[in-house]
C-alpha positions in Angstrom: 20.4 -4.0 -58.9 17.0 -2.7 -60.1 17.1 -0.5 -56.7 20.6 1.0 -57.5 19.5 1.7 -61.0 16.5 3.6 -60.1 18.1 5.5 -57.6 20.9 6.5 -59.8 18.4 7.9 -62.0 16.9 9.9 -59.0 20.2 11.1 -58.0 21.8 11.2 -61.4 23.6 14.3 -60.1 25.6 12.1 -57.9 27.1 10.0 -60.7 30.2 12.4 -60.5 31.0 10.3 -56.8 32.0 7.2 -58.8 35.0 9.1 -60.1 35.5 11.1 -56.8 35.5 8.9 -53.7 36.7 12.2 -51.5 33.7 14.0 -52.6 31.2 11.0 -52.1 32.3 10.7 -48.2 32.1 14.3 -47.6 28.3 14.7 -49.0 27.4 11.8 -47.0 29.0 13.4 -43.7 27.1 16.9 -44.7 23.8 15.0 -45.0 24.2 13.5 -41.8 25.4 16.7 -40.0 22.2 18.7 -41.2 19.7 15.8 -40.2 19.3 14.8 -43.5 19.5 11.0 -42.9 17.2 9.5 -45.5 19.4 11.4 -48.2 22.9 10.0 -46.8 21.3 6.8 -47.0 20.0 6.9 -50.6 23.6 8.2 -51.6 25.2 5.3 -50.1 23.0 3.0 -52.1 24.1 4.2 -55.4 27.5 2.9 -54.7 27.8 0.8 -51.5 31.4 -0.4 -52.5 32.9 2.9 -52.6 32.4 3.9 -48.9 35.5 4.1 -46.9 35.5 2.6 -43.0 35.1 6.3 -41.6 31.7 6.7 -43.3 30.2 3.7 -42.1 29.4 4.8 -38.4 27.8 7.9 -39.7 25.8 5.4 -41.9 24.8 3.2 -38.9 24.1 6.3 -36.8 21.8 7.4 -39.6 19.9 4.2 -39.8 19.4 4.2 -35.8 17.9 7.6 -35.9 15.5 6.6 -38.3 14.9 3.3 -36.7 15.0 1.8 -40.1 16.6 -1.8 -39.4 16.5 -2.6 -43.0 18.9 -0.2 -43.7 21.3 -1.3 -41.0 21.2 -5.0 -42.2 22.1 -3.6 -45.7 25.1 -1.7 -44.1 25.9 -4.5 -42.2 26.2 -6.8 -45.4 28.4 -4.5 -47.2 30.7 -4.2 -44.1 31.0 -7.9 -44.1 31.6 -7.9 -48.0 34.6 -5.1 -47.9 36.1 -7.1 -44.9 35.4 -4.2 -42.0 33.7 -6.7 -39.4 36.6 -6.8 -37.5 37.0 -2.9 -36.8 36.2 -2.4 -33.2 34.8 0.9 -33.9 32.3 -0.1 -36.6 31.5 -3.4 -34.8 30.3 -0.8 -31.8 28.3 1.0 -34.3 26.7 -2.2 -35.4 25.8 -3.1 -31.7 24.3 0.3 -31.1 22.2 0.4 -34.0 20.6 -3.0 -33.8 20.0 -2.4 -29.8 18.4 1.0 -30.8 16.5 -0.6 -33.5 15.0 -3.2 -31.3 16.8 -6.1 -32.6 19.1 -6.8 -29.5 19.6 -10.3 -30.4 21.2 -9.3 -33.4 23.7 -7.1 -31.5 24.3 -10.0 -29.2 25.3 -12.4 -32.3 27.5 -9.4 -33.7 29.4 -9.1 -30.4 29.5 -13.1 -30.0 31.0 -13.5 -33.5 33.7 -11.1 -33.2 34.8 -12.8 -30.1 34.7 -16.1 -32.0 36.8 -14.5 -34.4 39.2 -12.9 -32.8 39.6 -14.8 -29.6 39.9 -12.0 -27.5 38.2 -8.6 -27.4 40.1 -6.0 -25.5 38.5 -3.0 -26.5 36.3 -1.7 -23.5 33.9 0.6 -25.6 32.9 -2.7 -27.5 31.9 -4.2 -23.9 30.0 -1.1 -23.0 28.3 -1.0 -25.9 26.6 -4.7 -25.2 26.6 -4.1 -21.7 24.2 -0.9 -22.3 22.0 -2.9 -24.4 21.4 -5.5 -21.7 20.3 -3.1 -19.5 18.2 -1.1 -21.7 16.3 -4.4 -22.6 15.6 -5.2 -18.7 18.0 -8.1 -19.0 19.8 -7.2 -15.8 21.2 -10.7 -14.7 22.7 -11.3 -18.0 24.2 -7.6 -18.1 25.8 -8.1 -14.6 27.2 -11.5 -15.8 28.4 -9.7 -18.9 30.4 -7.1 -16.6 31.8 -10.0 -14.5 33.0 -12.2 -17.7 34.5 -8.9 -18.6 36.6 -8.3 -15.8 37.6 -12.2 -15.7 38.9 -11.4 -18.9 41.2 -8.7 -18.2 39.2 -6.1 -19.5 38.9 -3.3 -17.0 35.6 -1.1 -16.9 36.2 2.4 -17.3 33.9 5.2 -16.0 31.7 5.0 -18.7 31.0 1.1 -18.1 30.2 1.9 -14.2 27.8 4.6 -15.3 25.8 2.6 -17.5 25.3 0.1 -14.3 24.7 2.8 -11.8 22.1 4.2 -14.2 19.9 0.7 -14.3 20.5 -1.1 -11.1 18.7 -0.7 -8.0 19.9 0.4 -4.5 21.8 -2.9 -3.6 23.7 -3.5 -6.5 24.3 0.4 -6.8 25.8 0.2 -3.5 28.2 -2.4 -4.5 29.3 -0.5 -7.7 29.9 2.4 -5.6 31.9 0.4 -3.4 33.9 -0.6 -6.7 34.3 3.0 -7.7 36.1 3.6 -4.1 38.4 0.8 -4.1 39.4 1.3 -7.4 39.9 5.3 -7.3 37.7 6.4 -9.8 38.2 9.9 -8.2 36.7 13.4 -9.6 35.1 11.6 -12.8 32.1 13.9 -14.2 30.4 10.5 -15.7 30.6 8.8 -12.2 29.7 11.7 -10.1 26.5 12.4 -12.3 25.5 8.5 -12.3 26.0 8.4 -8.4 23.8 11.2 -7.9 21.2 9.9 -10.4 21.3 6.3 -9.1 20.7 7.7 -5.5 17.6 10.0 -6.4 15.9 7.2 -8.4 16.2 5.1 -5.3 14.8 7.8 -2.9 18.0 8.5 -1.2 18.0 12.2 -1.9 20.3 13.1 1.1 23.0 10.6 -0.1 22.8 12.1 -3.6 23.0 15.6 -2.1 26.1 14.5 -0.2 27.9 13.5 -3.2 26.9 16.6 -4.9 28.0 18.8 -1.8 31.6 17.2 -1.8 32.2 17.6 -5.4 35.7 19.3 -6.0 34.4 20.9 -9.4 30.8 21.7 -9.7 31.5 23.8 -12.9 29.7 20.8 -14.9 26.1 22.0 -15.9 25.0 18.4 -16.0 25.6 17.4 -12.5 23.5 20.6 -11.5 20.6 19.4 -13.7 20.7 15.9 -12.4 20.5 17.1 -8.6 17.9 20.0 -9.6 16.1 16.7 -11.3 16.7 14.3 -8.3 15.0 16.8 -5.7 12.2 17.4 -8.1 11.5 13.6 -8.4 11.3 13.0 -4.6 9.0 15.7 -4.0 11.5 18.5 -3.1 10.6 21.3 -5.7 11.7 23.9 -3.3 15.2 22.5 -3.4 15.2 22.5 -6.9 14.4 26.0 -6.9 16.8 26.7 -4.3 19.6 25.1 -6.6 18.4 26.9 -9.9 19.1 30.1 -7.7 22.6 29.0 -6.4 23.4 28.1 -10.3 23.0 31.6 -11.1 24.9 33.0 -8.1 27.7 30.7 -9.2 27.6 31.5 -12.7 27.2 28.3 -13.8 26.2 28.4 -17.7 22.8 27.2 -18.0 21.6 25.1 -20.8 18.0 24.1 -21.8 17.4 21.5 -19.6 18.5 23.7 -16.7 15.5 26.0 -17.4 13.1 23.4 -18.2 13.5 21.3 -15.0 13.0 24.6 -12.9 9.9 25.3 -14.5 8.7 21.7 -14.0 9.8 22.3 -10.3 7.5 25.6 -10.4 4.6 23.4 -11.9 5.0 20.8 -9.1 5.0 23.6 -6.3 2.4 25.7 -8.2 4.6 28.8 -7.7 3.8 30.8 -10.8 5.8 33.9 -9.4 8.9 31.9 -9.6 8.1 30.8 -13.0 7.8 34.7 -13.9 11.4 35.2 -12.6 12.5 32.0 -14.8 10.7 33.4 -17.6 13.0 36.8 -17.3 16.2 34.9 -16.9 15.4 32.7 -19.9 15.2 35.9 -21.9 18.5 37.4 -20.1 20.2 34.3 -21.2 18.9 34.3 -24.8 17.0 31.3 -24.8 14.0 33.0 -26.7 14.6 30.8 -29.6 14.9 27.8 -28.0 11.6 25.7 -28.6 12.3 23.2 -26.0 12.5 25.9 -23.3 9.2 28.0 -24.9 7.4 24.9 -24.9 8.4 24.3 -21.1 7.5 27.8 -20.4 4.3 27.4 -22.2 3.4 24.5 -20.1 4.3 25.8 -16.7 1.8 28.7 -17.3 -0.9 26.2 -18.5 -0.6 23.6 -15.5 -0.6 26.7 -13.2 -3.7 27.5 -14.9 -2.7 31.0 -16.0 -3.8 30.1 -19.6 -3.8 33.9 -20.8 -0.1 34.0 -20.2 0.3 30.5 -21.7 -1.2 32.2 -25.1 0.8 35.2 -24.9 4.0 33.0 -24.8 2.3 30.8 -27.8 2.0 34.0 -29.8 5.4 35.6 -29.1 7.1 32.5 -30.8 7.3 33.2 -34.5 8.2 29.8 -35.8 6.2 27.7 -34.0 7.2 23.9 -34.0 4.9 20.9 -33.5 6.0 20.9 -30.0 4.5 24.5 -28.9 1.3 23.4 -30.9 0.9 20.7 -29.2 1.8 22.1 -25.8 -1.1 25.0 -26.6 -3.4 22.2 -27.5 -2.4 20.1 -24.0 -2.8 23.5 -21.9 -6.6 24.0 -23.1 -7.3 20.3 -22.5 -5.7 20.4 -19.1 -7.9 23.6 -18.3 -10.7 22.2 -19.6 -11.1 24.7 -22.8 -12.1 21.8 -25.0 -13.5 24.1 -27.9 -10.5 26.4 -27.7 -8.6 23.1 -28.2 -10.2 22.0 -31.4 -9.7 25.7 -32.5 -5.8 25.5 -32.1 -6.0 22.0 -33.9 -7.8 23.6 -36.8 -5.4 26.6 -36.9 -2.3 24.2 -36.8 -3.7 22.1 -40.2 -4.5 25.5 -41.6 -0.9 26.4 -41.2 0.2 23.1 -42.9 1.7 21.7 -39.6 1.3 18.0 -39.8 -0.3 16.5 -36.5 1.8 14.0 -34.5 0.6 11.0 -32.4 0.7 13.3 -29.3 -1.5 15.9 -30.9 -4.2 13.3 -32.1 -4.2 11.7 -28.7 -4.8 15.0 -26.9 -7.6 15.8 -29.6 -9.3 12.4 -29.4 -9.0 12.9 -25.1 -11.0 16.1 -25.7 -13.4 14.9 -27.8 -13.9 11.9 -25.0 -14.1 14.6 -22.1 -16.8 16.5 -23.5 -18.7 13.8 -25.2 -18.6 15.2 -28.7 -17.8 12.0 -30.7 -18.2 13.2 -34.3 -15.3 15.4 -33.6 -13.3 12.1 -32.8 -14.7 10.4 -35.7 -13.9 12.7 -38.2 -10.5 12.8 -36.6 -10.6 9.1 -36.9 -11.2 9.5 -40.7 -8.6 11.6 -41.5 -6.1 9.5 -40.2 -7.2 6.1 -41.9 -4.7 7.0 -44.9 -1.7 8.0 -42.5 0.6 5.8 -40.9 0.2 7.4 -37.5 -3.1 5.6 -37.1 -1.0 2.6 -36.2 0.5 4.6 -33.6 -0.2 2.7 -30.0 -0.8 6.1 -28.3 -3.2 7.1 -31.3 -4.8 3.6 -31.1 -5.1 3.9 -27.3 -6.8 7.1 -27.6 -9.4 5.8 -30.0 -10.2 2.9 -27.7 -10.8 5.2 -25.1 -13.0 7.6 -26.9 -15.0 4.8 -28.5 -15.4 3.0 -25.2 -17.0 6.3 -23.4 -19.2 6.9 -26.2 -20.4 3.2 -26.2 -19.6 2.4 -29.4 -18.2 -1.2 -28.5 -18.2 -2.4 -32.1 -15.7 0.4 -33.4 -13.5 -0.2 -29.9 -13.3 -3.9 -31.0 -12.5 -3.1 -34.4 -9.6 -0.9 -33.4 -8.3 -3.5 -30.9 -8.5 -6.5 -33.7 -6.5 -4.2 -35.9 -3.8 -3.4 -33.6 -0.6 -5.2 -34.4 0.7 -5.3 -30.8 -2.0 -4.8 -28.3 0.1 -3.5 -25.2 -1.0 -2.7 -21.7 -2.1 0.7 -22.2 -4.5 -0.5 -25.3 -6.0 -3.4 -23.1 -6.5 -0.8 -20.1 -8.2 1.9 -22.3 -10.5 -1.0 -23.3 -11.4 -2.2 -19.9 -11.3 1.3 -17.9 -13.7 2.7 -20.9 -16.3 0.0 -20.1 -16.5 0.4 -16.6 -16.8 4.0 -16.9 -19.8 3.5 -19.2 -20.9 1.0 -16.2 -20.4 -1.9 -18.6 -18.9 -4.2 -15.9 -19.6 -7.6 -17.6 -18.0 -6.6 -20.9 -15.0 -5.1 -19.0 -14.3 -8.8 -17.3 -14.9 -10.4 -20.7 -12.2 -8.3 -22.3 -9.9 -8.9 -18.7 -10.2 -12.4 -19.6 -9.1 -12.0 -23.4 -6.4 -10.0 -22.4 -5.4 -13.2 -20.1 -6.2 -15.5 -23.0 -4.1 -13.6 -25.6 -1.0 -13.9 -23.6 2.4 -11.7 -23.7 0.3 -8.7 -21.6 0.8 -8.4 -17.9 -1.6 -6.4 -16.5 -0.6 -3.5 -14.3 -2.0 -1.7 -11.3 -4.6 0.6 -13.5 -6.1 -2.6 -15.2 -6.5 -4.6 -11.9 -8.0 -1.6 -10.2 -10.4 -1.2 -13.2 -11.3 -5.2 -12.8 -12.0 -5.0 -9.3 -14.2 -2.1 -9.8 -15.9 -4.1 -12.6 -16.5 -6.6 -9.6 -18.2 -4.0 -7.3 -20.4 -2.8 -9.7 -21.9 -6.2 -10.4 -21.6 -6.6 -6.5 -20.4 -10.1 -7.8 -18.0 -10.9 -4.5 -17.3 -14.3 -5.9 -15.3 -13.0 -8.6 -13.9 -10.1 -6.9 -12.5 -13.2 -4.7 -10.9 -14.8 -7.6 -9.5 -11.4 -8.9 -8.0 -10.9 -5.2 -6.1 -14.3 -5.8 -4.8 -13.3 -9.3 -3.7 -10.0 -7.7 -1.8 -12.1 -5.0 -0.2 -14.3 -7.6 0.8 -11.6 -9.7 2.5 -9.5 -7.0 0.0 -6.5 -7.3 -1.3 -6.9 -3.9 1.3 -4.1 -2.6 0.3 -1.8 -4.9 -1.5 0.8 -2.9 -4.1 1.7 -5.6 -5.2 -2.2 -6.1 -5.3 -2.8 -2.2 -7.8 0.4 -1.9 -9.8 -0.8 -4.8 -10.0 -4.1 -2.9 -11.0 -2.5 0.3 -13.5 -0.8 -1.3 -15.0 -3.8 -3.3 -15.1 -6.1 0.1 -16.7 -3.1 1.9 -19.6 -2.3 -0.8 -20.1 -6.4 -0.7 -20.6 -6.0 3.1 -17.5 -7.9 4.0 -16.2 -5.1 6.4 -13.7 -7.6 8.1 -12.1 -8.1 5.2 -11.7 -4.8 3.9 -10.3 -3.9 7.8 -7.7 -6.6 7.3 -6.6 -5.4 3.7 -6.2 -1.9 4.9 -4.2 -2.9 8.3 -1.8 -4.7 5.8 -0.9 -2.3 3.6 2.5 -1.5 3.9 2.0 2.4 2.5 -1.2 3.7 3.0 -2.1 7.1 0.9 -4.8 9.3 1.5 -7.0 7.6 -1.3 -6.7 4.7 1.1 -7.5 6.0 4.2 -10.7 7.9 2.5 -11.7 4.5 1.3 -11.7 3.1 4.8 -13.6 6.2 6.2 -16.2 5.6 3.8 -16.3 1.8 4.3 -17.2 2.1 7.8 -19.9 5.0 7.4 -21.2 2.6 4.5 -21.3 -0.5 6.9 -23.2 1.0 9.7 -20.5 2.2 11.7 -20.2 6.0 11.5 -18.4 6.0 15.0 -15.3 4.2 13.5 -15.3 6.8 10.7 -15.2 9.7 12.8 -12.4 8.0 15.0 -10.4 7.2 11.7 -10.5 10.4 10.5 -8.9 11.8 13.5 -5.8 9.5 12.5 -5.2 10.8 9.1 -3.0 13.7 10.5 -1.2 11.6 12.8 0.0 9.5 10.1 1.2 12.4 8.3 -1.6 13.2 5.7 -3.9 16.2 5.4 -7.6 15.4 4.8 -8.9 16.7 1.5 -12.4 17.5 0.4 -13.1 13.7 -0.2 -12.0 12.9 3.8 -14.2 15.6 4.7 -17.2 14.7 2.5 -17.1 11.1 3.9 -16.6 12.0 7.5 -19.4 14.3 7.4 -21.7 11.7 5.9 -20.6 9.9 9.1 -21.3 12.8 11.5 -25.1 13.5 10.0 -25.8 9.6 10.3 -25.2 10.1 14.2 -26.5 13.6 14.5 -23.2 14.8 16.2 -23.3 18.3 15.9 -20.3 19.1 17.5 -18.1 16.9 15.8 -19.7 18.6 12.6 -19.0 21.8 13.6 -15.0 20.9 14.7 -14.8 19.3 10.9 -16.5 22.6 9.4 -14.1 24.8 11.4 -11.0 22.8 10.4 -12.0 23.1 6.9 -12.2 26.8 7.1 -9.0 27.3 9.1 -7.0 25.3 7.1 -8.4 26.6 3.8 -9.1 23.4 2.3 -10.4 23.7 -1.2 -13.9 22.9 -1.1 -16.0 21.7 -4.0 -19.9 21.0 -4.4 -19.8 17.5 -2.8 -18.3 19.1 0.2 -20.6 21.9 0.6 -23.5 19.5 0.0 -22.2 17.3 2.8 -22.3 20.5 5.0 -25.7 21.4 4.2 -26.7 17.7 4.6 -24.9 17.5 8.2 -26.4 20.7 9.5 -29.9 19.7 8.3 -29.9 16.4 10.4 -28.4 18.0 13.1 -31.6 20.4 13.4 -29.5 23.4 12.5 -31.6 24.6 9.1 -30.4 28.0 9.5 -26.7 27.1 9.0 -27.5 25.0 5.9 -29.2 27.8 4.7 -26.5 29.7 4.7 -24.4 27.4 2.9 -26.9 27.0 0.1 -27.2 30.9 -0.3 -23.5 31.4 -0.7 -22.7 28.5 -2.8 -21.1 29.8 -6.2 -22.5 26.5 -7.7 -25.5 24.6 -7.3 -26.2 20.9 -8.7 -29.1 18.6 -8.2 -28.0 17.2 -5.2 -27.7 20.7 -3.7 -31.2 21.7 -4.5 -32.8 18.2 -3.2 -30.9 18.4 0.0 -32.3 21.9 0.7 -35.9 20.7 -0.3 -35.5 18.0 2.2 -34.4 20.1 4.7 -37.1 22.3 4.6 -39.7 19.6 4.3 -38.0 17.3 7.5 -38.3 20.9 9.7 -41.9 21.2 8.9 -41.7 24.3 6.6 -43.4 22.5 3.4 -44.0 26.2 1.7 -40.4 27.0 1.4 -39.8 23.6 0.0 -42.6 23.8 -2.6 -41.1 27.5 -3.1 -37.4 26.4 -3.7 -38.8 23.5 -5.8 -40.1 26.5 -8.3 -36.8 28.3 -8.0 -35.0 25.2 -9.0 -37.3 24.5 -12.2 -36.8 28.2 -12.8 -33.2 28.0 -13.1 -33.0 25.3 -15.6 -32.2 22.0 -12.9 -34.5 19.3 -14.2 -36.2 17.2 -10.8 -35.6 13.9 -10.3 -36.7 11.1 -8.3 -35.3 12.0 -5.2 -36.6 15.7 -5.7 -40.3 14.2 -5.9 -39.7 12.1 -3.0 -38.7 15.1 -0.8 -41.6 17.2 -1.7 -44.4 14.5 -1.3 -42.4 13.7 2.5 -42.9 17.8 3.1 -46.2 17.6 2.1 -46.9 14.4 4.4 -45.4 16.2 7.2 -47.4 19.2 6.7 -50.3 17.5 6.2 -51.1 18.7 2.7 -52.8 15.5 1.3 -54.4 17.0 -2.3 -50.9 18.8 -2.7 -49.0 16.0 -2.4 -50.9 13.6 -4.7 -50.9 16.5 -7.2 -47.2 16.7 -7.2 -47.0 12.5 -7.5 -49.3 12.7 -10.4 -47.2 15.7 -12.2 -43.8 13.3 -12.1 -44.8 11.2 -15.1 -47.0 13.8 -16.8 -44.8 16.6 -16.7 -41.4 15.8 -15.7 -41.1 12.3 -17.2 -39.9 10.9 -14.1 -40.7 7.2 -13.3 -42.3 7.0 -9.6 -40.4 4.2 -7.5 -41.6 2.2 -4.3 -40.8 4.9 -2.5 -43.1 7.5 -3.6 -46.0 5.1 -3.5 -45.2 4.5 0.1 -45.2 8.0 0.8 -48.9 8.6 -0.8 -50.4 5.6 0.9 -48.9 7.2 4.2 -50.3 10.8 3.3 -53.7 9.5 2.7 -53.5 7.3 5.6 -52.4 10.1 8.2 -55.3 12.1 6.9 -57.7 9.3 7.6 -58.4 8.5 4.0 -58.1 5.0 4.1 -60.1 4.1 1.5 -58.5 6.6 -1.0 -55.0 5.0 0.3 -56.4 1.4 -0.5 -57.7 2.5 -3.7 -54.5 3.8 -4.6 -52.5 0.7 -3.5 -54.7 -1.2 -6.2 -54.0 0.9 -8.9 -50.2 0.9 -8.4 -48.4 0.0 -11.8 -46.2 -2.2 -10.0 -46.3 -4.8 -7.3 -46.8 -3.5 -4.0 -44.0 -4.5 -1.7 -43.5 -5.1 2.3 -43.4 -1.1 2.6 -46.5 -0.2 1.0 -48.6 -2.9 3.1 -46.9 -2.0 6.4 -47.7 1.8 5.8 -51.3 0.6 5.1 -51.4 -1.5 8.1 -50.2 1.3 10.6 -52.3 3.9 9.1 -55.2 1.1 9.8 -54.1 0.8 13.3 -54.0 4.6 13.6 -57.7 4.8 12.8 -59.0 1.5 14.3 -59.9 0.0 10.9 -59.5 -3.6 11.8 -61.0 -5.0 8.5 -58.3 -3.0 6.2 -55.8 -3.7 8.8 -56.3 -7.4 8.5 -56.4 -7.2 4.6 -53.1 -5.4 4.6 -51.5 -7.8 7.3 -52.6 -10.5 5.0 -50.4 -9.3 2.3 -47.7 -8.2 4.5 -47.4 -12.0 5.9 -47.6 -13.3 2.6 -44.5 -11.6 1.4 -42.5 -12.0 4.7 -43.7 -14.8 7.0 -40.8 -14.9 8.9 -40.3 -11.3 10.1 -41.0 -10.2 13.7 -42.0 -6.2 13.3 -44.7 -7.5 10.6 -46.8 -9.4 13.4 -46.2 -6.9 16.0 -48.3 -4.1 14.1 -51.1 -6.4 13.6 -50.7 -7.3 17.5 -51.2 -3.5 18.3 -54.1 -3.0 16.2 -55.7 -5.9 18.2 -54.7 -4.7 21.3 -56.0 -1.1 20.3 -59.2 -2.8 19.3 -59.4 -4.6 22.4 -59.6 -8.0 20.5 -57.7 -10.0 23.2 -58.4 -13.4 21.6 -57.0 -12.6 18.2 -54.1 -10.8 20.0 -53.3 -13.8 22.0 -53.4 -15.7 18.7 -50.8 -13.9 17.1 -48.5 -13.7 20.3 -48.6 -17.6 20.2 -47.8 -17.3 16.3 -44.6 -15.3 17.2 -43.7 -17.8 20.2 -44.1 -20.7 18.0 -41.9 -19.2 15.1 -39.4 -17.8 17.8 -39.9 -14.1 16.3 -39.0 -11.1 18.1 -39.1 -7.6 17.0 -35.6 -5.6 16.6 -35.7 -2.6 19.1 -35.6 0.8 18.0 -33.3 3.3 19.2 -32.4 6.9 19.9 -29.6 8.8 20.6 -28.5 12.2 22.0 -25.2 14.2 21.6 -24.1 16.0 25.2 -21.0 17.8 25.0 -18.3 15.5 23.2 -20.5 12.4 23.5 -23.3 10.6 21.7 -25.3 8.3 24.1 -27.7 5.8 22.3 -31.0 4.4 23.9 -33.2 1.4 23.4 -36.5 0.4 24.9 -36.4 -0.9 28.5 -32.2 -0.1 27.9 -30.4 -0.1 31.7 -26.6 0.1 30.1 -26.1 3.8 30.7 -24.2 4.5 33.9 -26.6 7.3 34.4 -29.8 5.4 34.1 -31.2 6.0 37.5 -30.8 9.9 37.3 -32.3 9.4 33.6 -35.7 7.8 35.0 -35.8 10.2 37.9 -35.8 13.1 35.8 -38.4 11.5 33.8 -40.5 10.8 36.9 -39.8 14.4 38.0 -41.1 15.7 34.7 -44.1 13.5 34.7 -45.2 15.0 38.5 -44.8 18.4 37.3 -46.8 18.0 34.2 -49.6 16.3 36.2 -49.5 19.2 38.5 -49.5 22.0 35.4 -52.4 19.7 33.4 -50.0 18.9 30.6 -50.4 17.0 27.2 -52.5 13.6 28.1 -50.7 11.9 25.3 -47.0 12.9 26.3 -48.0 12.0 30.3 -49.3 8.5 28.9 -45.9 8.0 27.1 -44.1 8.8 30.1 -46.0 6.8 31.9 -45.5 3.6 30.2 -41.5 4.5 30.0 -41.4 4.5 33.7 -43.8 1.5 33.9 -41.1 -0.5 31.7 -38.2 0.8 33.4 -35.9 -1.6 35.0 -35.5 0.9 37.8 -39.3 1.1 38.6 -39.4 -0.1 42.4 -36.7 2.5 43.3 -38.3 5.2 41.5 -41.3 4.6 43.8 -38.9 6.0 46.5 -36.6 8.3 45.3 -35.2 9.5 48.5 -34.0 5.9 49.1 -31.7 6.2 46.5 -29.7 9.0 47.6 
């Protein structure tokens, strides 16, 4: 009553409507026609009982548009009061209102009460409204039961009933409905024809959809063209979408805004901006210039095709800019990583008194996260506090992502706690944010909280993030438990989840499990192939990586820059130059888009295969160089003995503004080591912490010990070890032992061996170095004791190996190896080289090495008489 009095005062000019019901009804209708739904409902509140039965459907439609369930319930009460609850048209409107306002149980109650009251409902429209609700709420079985009940009671489905079913059902049920249509001769009905095309398209049966379209008697209906264009686009056939667009023009079909927008989407999908420009000309000729929907699609097309200037021109041409166009312009800048430009548009939008919606805010927050300017995100959040938009799930998810990325766990947790409904997007934002910040434990904790919270079923994105968290922690036990959960939840068939599992098992050293998962994948995408190529290389099987790479094309995929980078890593580890050149040629020939990672991998491959000039050429022609690029080239010069060039490049790198890291210094010290520049190498080591703030790692200490050791400065080497700020590990003492052996310093060698064997008493190679030291110093008794200890412990040295590439084959050799088919030939050539060097007076050290190889040869006796082997 109080509400009625208050509204009566606010709307005092409506009081005459009590005296004139016709005027009352016409004004409600006018408000609704002009989209002024709130005013229409306020007018109804002035005199609810004065409404005629014809006005109720319009008022219920207004409540539906506003998603205002309270107004809808008030209208329902009034309908019962005035006795119109048996009117089928009003009841249908009530069911639609409850369904669209999210209270489907109320919609079911309205229908069932009418059936109870009337005994039989023969109006098919009423049955259709509830059928539509069942399917929209995902209650497929209940919907089909409703459809069967309807037929059992003698209510014949119409074309709209069947269209509802075709729009929601899968292929199997869709075929049954199609059969029903054929049997009951629903011929040439535009609703059904459109629904059949849509059903087949959504089930990836695009040729069946085309068959229905091609056999239509009447193709004048623009809707059916739009559905077919959208169907081709949905199934990756953007070329056919554009052909249909051209055919529509030739057939003089009258275009609507959706026709233009779908065609522009096809241009984006195929990245064919020239066709998009043609569509741009067409929409001007067809007088769509003032259509905001079309111009928003046009701007988005230019933006997503990276023609930002054209997008800006479209934006400027529209005088009356709606919120959608502002959002599209902001999205374009975000898409093309013009972050500051997107902030400028956002500020202009606010200056023009355009109120940002949830899409605007989500974009601005994403942009803030992307470039790490979190103060902007925080200020946007501060503006939202007093607005209801803050409760939007999309906005809250964007806030969660931003706070997680900037490491503000407390703020992110606060946002999550204030959310009334924590959906899968919110939990996913939280978990992925932690993973991106390498806070893997927190990611797993929130996954457990999500499961405990209940009501939210994790999707493939969340499970991929959780698996990546297990990978980051190198916790295969947790990974196995998550794998079990994935199988129970039915997500193991998802290609992204399966790929994450492959990656997790391979990084934890379980290559067999990774192989099994890969082979069991029903559908492999390029990401899965790339992951398996990396897995083989990571686990010491580069040949398998190279073989798998060749199979990608056989399975209908074209390698991308990630595929190439992964296989080049495998090629580098085997120094298989021919394979590397083939892959490089493939990149050039197919014009695969090159990125900095691919170029770095090519450089590394040529360096490790001994072709420094090729690496130099790639380096000099790179448009962009990162720290890895400089490190790779510095290391390349060092490993090829050109220390002066490595040091020169280091200075050039510093002048370019790139800050060196620990890898840079490792490469420089190693270069000085190879060149014998002891003081220069030591000076570089000292500058690490003092000048560049880089903390030395164990590898740096080992290199300095080796640097002093090779130069014979063993006292300096030992003093350096004693001055280390971290506890020396095996590699430091082994390096000192090797240097002691080289310079026959038995006392220092025994000291190094003492610490080495104390750290790893059961490693055979540790004893071998000491054994060689005693042998070189002719301390035979001590050498015998070492041999006895090794025999007693059952220790052996793992043999080293070397390999050589000849034509398209890489051969691997071990000491004393006789597995090659050409072993006799190899040793005969070695024997011949030795004889030739004796005659020419060759290098004594090399001749001694050849003699040792011949002595250890399994074909020693045969080599004494090479002619007998003929």
